[in-house]
C-alpha atoms as an extended CHARMM CRD file, in Angstrom:
* protein
*
        96  EXT
         1         1  MET       CA             45.4390000000       81.6980000000       89.6940000000  PROA      1               0.0000000000
         2         2  ALA       CA             47.6610000000       84.7420000000       89.4440000000  PROA      2               0.0000000000
         3         3  ASN       CA             49.0330000000       86.3030000000       92.5830000000  PROA      3               0.0000000000
         4         4  GLN       CA             49.9640000000       89.8740000000       93.4110000000  PROA      4               0.0000000000
         5         5  TRP       CA             53.1660000000       89.7160000000       91.3100000000  PROA      5               0.0000000000
         6         6  GLY       CA             51.3720000000       88.4900000000       88.2100000000  PROA      6               0.0000000000
         7         7  LEU       CA             52.9670000000       85.0250000000       88.3500000000  PROA      7               0.0000000000
         8         8  GLU       CA             50.9700000000       81.8770000000       87.7820000000  PROA      8               0.0000000000
         9         9  HSD       CA             51.9350000000       78.2920000000       88.6580000000  PROA      9               0.0000000000
        10        10  TYR       CA             51.7320000000       76.0150000000       85.6340000000  PROA      10              0.0000000000
        11        11  LYS       CA             52.9920000000       72.4480000000       85.9500000000  PROA      11              0.0000000000
        12        12  ASP       CA             56.5080000000       72.7780000000       87.4890000000  PROA      12              0.0000000000
        13        13  PHE       CA             57.0130000000       76.3670000000       86.3370000000  PROA      13              0.0000000000
        14        14  LEU       CA             56.0600000000       79.9180000000       87.1640000000  PROA      14              0.0000000000
        15        15  ILE       CA             54.7690000000       81.8510000000       84.1630000000  PROA      15              0.0000000000
        16        16  THR       CA             53.7560000000       85.4050000000       83.4830000000  PROA      16              0.0000000000
        17        17  GLY       CA             52.3970000000       87.3260000000       80.5440000000  PROA      17              0.0000000000
        18        18  SER       CA             53.1710000000       90.9490000000       79.9190000000  PROA      18              0.0000000000
        19        19  ALA       CA             52.4130000000       93.6420000000       77.3940000000  PROA      19              0.0000000000
        20        20  VAL       CA             55.3720000000       95.5760000000       75.9960000000  PROA      20              0.0000000000
        21        21  PRO       CA             54.4380000000       98.9280000000       74.4430000000  PROA      21              0.0000000000
        22        22  THR       CA             55.4130000000       99.6750000000       70.8740000000  PROA      22              0.0000000000
        23        23  PHE       CA             55.1360000000      103.2840000000       69.8760000000  PROA      23              0.0000000000
        24        24  ALA       CA             56.2700000000      102.8150000000       66.2790000000  PROA      24              0.0000000000
        25        25  THR       CA             52.7290000000      101.8860000000       65.2200000000  PROA      25              0.0000000000
        26        26  GLY       CA             50.8090000000      103.9590000000       67.7430000000  PROA      26              0.0000000000
        27        27  PHE       CA             49.7890000000      102.6580000000       71.1240000000  PROA      27              0.0000000000
        28        28  ASP       CA             49.9320000000       98.9420000000       70.4530000000  PROA      28              0.0000000000
        29        29  TRP       CA             51.3510000000       96.1700000000       72.6400000000  PROA      29              0.0000000000
        30        30  TYR       CA             53.6100000000       93.1840000000       71.9620000000  PROA      30              0.0000000000
        31        31  SER       CA             52.6700000000       90.0940000000       73.8970000000  PROA      31              0.0000000000
        32        32  GLN       CA             55.4540000000       88.5440000000       75.9150000000  PROA      32              0.0000000000
        33        33  GLY       CA             55.6010000000       85.4060000000       77.9990000000  PROA      33              0.0000000000
        34        34  VAL       CA             58.2460000000       84.6310000000       80.6110000000  PROA      34              0.0000000000
        35        35  ILE       CA             58.8300000000       81.1400000000       81.9850000000  PROA      35              0.0000000000
        36        36  LEU       CA             60.6420000000       80.7250000000       85.2980000000  PROA      36              0.0000000000
        37        37  ARG       CA             61.5590000000       77.7600000000       87.4640000000  PROA      37              0.0000000000
        38        38  PRO       CA             62.7450000000       77.4450000000       91.0390000000  PROA      38              0.0000000000
        39        39  GLY       CA             66.5140000000       77.4780000000       91.3630000000  PROA      39              0.0000000000
        40        40  ARG       CA             68.6330000000       76.6460000000       94.3620000000  PROA      40              0.0000000000
        41        41  VAL       CA             67.2500000000       77.4320000000       97.7890000000  PROA      41              0.0000000000
        42        42  THR       CA             65.4010000000       80.7470000000       97.3190000000  PROA      42              0.0000000000
        43        43  SER       CA             66.3030000000       81.7170000000       93.7560000000  PROA      43              0.0000000000
        44        44  ILE       CA             64.2020000000       81.7480000000       90.5980000000  PROA      44              0.0000000000
        45        45  VAL       CA             65.7530000000       81.1760000000       87.1710000000  PROA      45              0.0000000000
        46        46  GLU       CA             64.3960000000       82.5020000000       83.8820000000  PROA      46              0.0000000000
        47        47  VAL       CA             64.0310000000       79.5900000000       81.4750000000  PROA      47              0.0000000000
        48        48  ARG       CA             62.5610000000       81.3000000000       78.4350000000  PROA      48              0.0000000000
        49        49  ARG       CA             61.2540000000       84.6650000000       77.2360000000  PROA      49              0.0000000000
        50        50  ILE       CA             58.8650000000       84.4900000000       74.2880000000  PROA      50              0.0000000000
        51        51  LYS       CA             57.8670000000       87.4870000000       72.1840000000  PROA      51              0.0000000000
        52        52  GLY       CA             54.4900000000       87.3010000000       70.4910000000  PROA      52              0.0000000000
        53        53  PRO       CA             52.4580000000       89.3660000000       68.0490000000  PROA      53              0.0000000000
        54        54  ILE       CA             51.1350000000       92.9110000000       68.4250000000  PROA      54              0.0000000000
        55        55  PHE       CA             47.7330000000       93.5710000000       70.0120000000  PROA      55              0.0000000000
        56        56  ASN       CA             45.6100000000       96.7010000000       70.2880000000  PROA      56              0.0000000000
        57        57  SER       CA             44.7360000000       95.8910000000       73.8950000000  PROA      57              0.0000000000
        58        58  LYS       CA             47.1790000000       95.6260000000       76.8030000000  PROA      58              0.0000000000
        59        59  GLU       CA             45.0040000000       93.0010000000       78.4990000000  PROA      59              0.0000000000
        60        60  ALA       CA             44.8220000000       90.8660000000       75.3430000000  PROA      60              0.0000000000
        61        61  ALA       CA             48.6140000000       91.0000000000       74.9820000000  PROA      61              0.0000000000
        62        62  GLU       CA             49.0950000000       89.9160000000       78.6110000000  PROA      62              0.0000000000
        63        63  GLU       CA             46.6620000000       87.0030000000       78.2240000000  PROA      63              0.0000000000
        64        64  HSD       CA             48.3730000000       85.9180000000       75.0200000000  PROA      64              0.0000000000
        65        65  GLY       CA             51.7350000000       85.9850000000       76.8240000000  PROA      65              0.0000000000
        66        66  ILE       CA             50.3880000000       83.4550000000       79.3420000000  PROA      66              0.0000000000
        67        67  GLN       CA             49.1060000000       81.3030000000       76.4830000000  PROA      67              0.0000000000
        68        68  LEU       CA             52.5340000000       81.3970000000       74.7760000000  PROA      68              0.0000000000
        69        69  CYS       CA             54.1330000000       80.0690000000       77.9710000000  PROA      69              0.0000000000
        70        70  LYS       CA             51.6140000000       77.2590000000       78.3720000000  PROA      70              0.0000000000
        71        71  GLU       CA             52.0110000000       76.1930000000       74.7480000000  PROA      71              0.0000000000
        72        72  TRP       CA             55.8160000000       76.1560000000       75.0560000000  PROA      72              0.0000000000
        73        73  ILE       CA             55.6530000000       74.0120000000       78.1990000000  PROA      73              0.0000000000
        74        74  ASP       CA             52.9880000000       71.6860000000       76.7470000000  PROA      74              0.0000000000
        75        75  THR       CA             54.9840000000       70.9830000000       73.5700000000  PROA      75              0.0000000000
        76        76  GLY       CA             57.6200000000       69.2980000000       75.6930000000  PROA      76              0.0000000000
        77        77  ALA       CA             60.1400000000       72.1040000000       75.3470000000  PROA      77              0.0000000000
        78        78  GLY       CA             59.8030000000       72.6520000000       79.0720000000  PROA      78              0.0000000000
        79        79  THR       CA             60.6800000000       69.0980000000       80.0570000000  PROA      79              0.0000000000
        80        80  ARG       CA             63.4510000000       68.5860000000       82.5630000000  PROA      80              0.0000000000
        81        81  SER       CA             65.5720000000       66.5730000000       80.1020000000  PROA      81              0.0000000000
        82        82  PHE       CA             65.3750000000       69.4040000000       77.5770000000  PROA      82              0.0000000000
        83        83  LEU       CA             66.3560000000       71.9860000000       80.1980000000  PROA      83              0.0000000000
        84        84  ARG       CA             69.1390000000       69.7980000000       81.5780000000  PROA      84              0.0000000000
        85        85  ARG       CA             70.8810000000       69.5860000000       78.1800000000  PROA      85              0.0000000000
        86        86  GLY       CA             71.5580000000       73.3250000000       78.1150000000  PROA      86              0.0000000000
        87        87  VAL       CA             69.5600000000       75.1490000000       75.5080000000  PROA      87              0.0000000000
        88        88  ASP       CA             70.1590000000       78.4380000000       73.7860000000  PROA      88              0.0000000000
        89        89  LYS       CA             67.2320000000       80.6200000000       74.9190000000  PROA      89              0.0000000000
        90        90  ASP       CA             66.6060000000       81.9980000000       71.4150000000  PROA      90              0.0000000000
        91        91  LYS       CA             67.0300000000       78.8930000000       69.2490000000  PROA      91              0.0000000000
        92        92  LYS       CA             65.4550000000       75.8700000000       71.0190000000  PROA      92              0.0000000000
        93        93  GLU       CA             68.5210000000       73.8490000000       69.9520000000  PROA      93              0.0000000000
        94        94  PRO       CA             71.0820000000       72.2480000000       72.2720000000  PROA      94              0.0000000000
        95        95  ARG       CA             74.3240000000       74.1430000000       72.6810000000  PROA      95              0.0000000000
        96        96  LYS       CA             77.3800000000       72.4830000000       71.1700000000  PROA      96              0.0000000000
């Protein structure tokens, strides 16, 4: 369930979907998913930001953003061992 800040608990993460306006093609919306995890004490760390396709509806873009997050976590990319290795946020490859 989402709370007042639009965050949802999913497995060991907090996720949110948002709609980012794009005015180049009219009033369309990019879907975007953001994956967060608890940090030390009271902090929250952004793990990944995923940009998705364009939608005509703000609500559809937000829902798709949530789905992007869940798919990323479910593929194993969100596993603790993957996060512990240090990953470039844009490439899904370990840093060298």
